[in-house]
N, C-alpha and C positions, 0 to 999 in steps of 0.2 A: 590380966588376961588379955590376949590379943586375938583378933579375928583374922582368919586367913583371907587375904585379898584375892579376888578373882581377876586374873589378867585377861588381856584381849585374846581372841581366838576361841577355840573349842577344845574340849577334853574328850579323849576317846581311848580305846584299848587296842592292842595289837590284833585281838580276835575280830574286832569290828572292821579292821582294815584288810582282812583276808580277801583275796580275789574270789570272785564268783563267776560262774558261767551263766550269762544272761541269755534268755531266748531271743534269737534274732531271725529275721526272714519270715516270710508269710506262712510257711508250714503247710499243713494239709487242711483244706477247707472242709473236708468230710468230718472233721472233729466238731465243727459247728453244725453242719447240715444234718448229721445223723441224729440230732436231738429232736427232730420234728417228725411226729407221727402223721401219716397221711389221713388218719381219722379226724385230726384236729387242725391240720394246716394244709394250705395249697402251695405248690411249688411250681414256678414257671421259669424256664430258661429262655431268654430272649435272643434275638438275632445277633447280638454282640457277645453272646455267651455269658452275660450277666445273669445272676440267679436271684429270684425274688421269692420270698416266702411270706405268706400272710395267714393269719388265723382265720378260721371259718367265720368268726364274727366281725372280721375286718379291723379290729383294734390294734393288732400287733403286726408289724412289718419288719422284715429283715431283708436287706439288699446286699449282695456280694458283687463287687465290681472289680474283677481281677486286674483290669488295666486302668482302673480309676473311673470314678463316677463322672459322667459328662458334666461339664460346667463347674467342676470343683478342682481343688489342688490336691490330687492324689488320694481322694477319699476312697477307701476300699471296701468299707463295711458301713452300713447305716442301719440302726435299730431305732424304731419309732413306735411309741405307744400312744394311741389316741386317748385323750381325756374324756371326761364326762361333762355334763352341763354344769357341774359344780366344782370339778377338780381338773386342772390343766394336765395335759399329757406331757410327755418328755421324749427326748431323743438323744442318741449317742452316735458318734462317728469314730471310726478307726481308720488309720492310714492303710494303704495297700501293703505296706511292709510290717504291719502289726502281726505278730505271731497268732495263728489260728487258735492256739491253746488259750491265749488271753481272751480273744473274742468268745470262744466256747465257754469260758468261765463266766463271762458277763451274761451271755445268753442263758446259761444254766441257772444263774441266780434270778434272772427275770422270770424264767419259767417256773422255778420252784416257789416263787413268791406270788404266783398268780393261780390260786386254787380254782378248780372248776366250781361253777355255781349251779 
């Protein structure tokens, strides 16, 4: 009995190599912003036309910087969750060219995993 040897490289199928249409370009920011109810979140548009959303309790922040966040290298979206005394918070950043659909999915997941108390 002989064992098949595995050669260098990788193995795949024709189906796995089919072309896909990947989302590109910033898309519509309203896909992200429409997720925030004014009862629970504050929205501010500043003099640069950047949009800032924060929760009423101040622990959630979303910034949209269509022309890039000042002092960064093309950061277009910033999501930050403030931690507690016992658990650290976290943050995410997305490029100015990240499709709004992708950012909206991340925001939706953050919101659906944060139940009201």
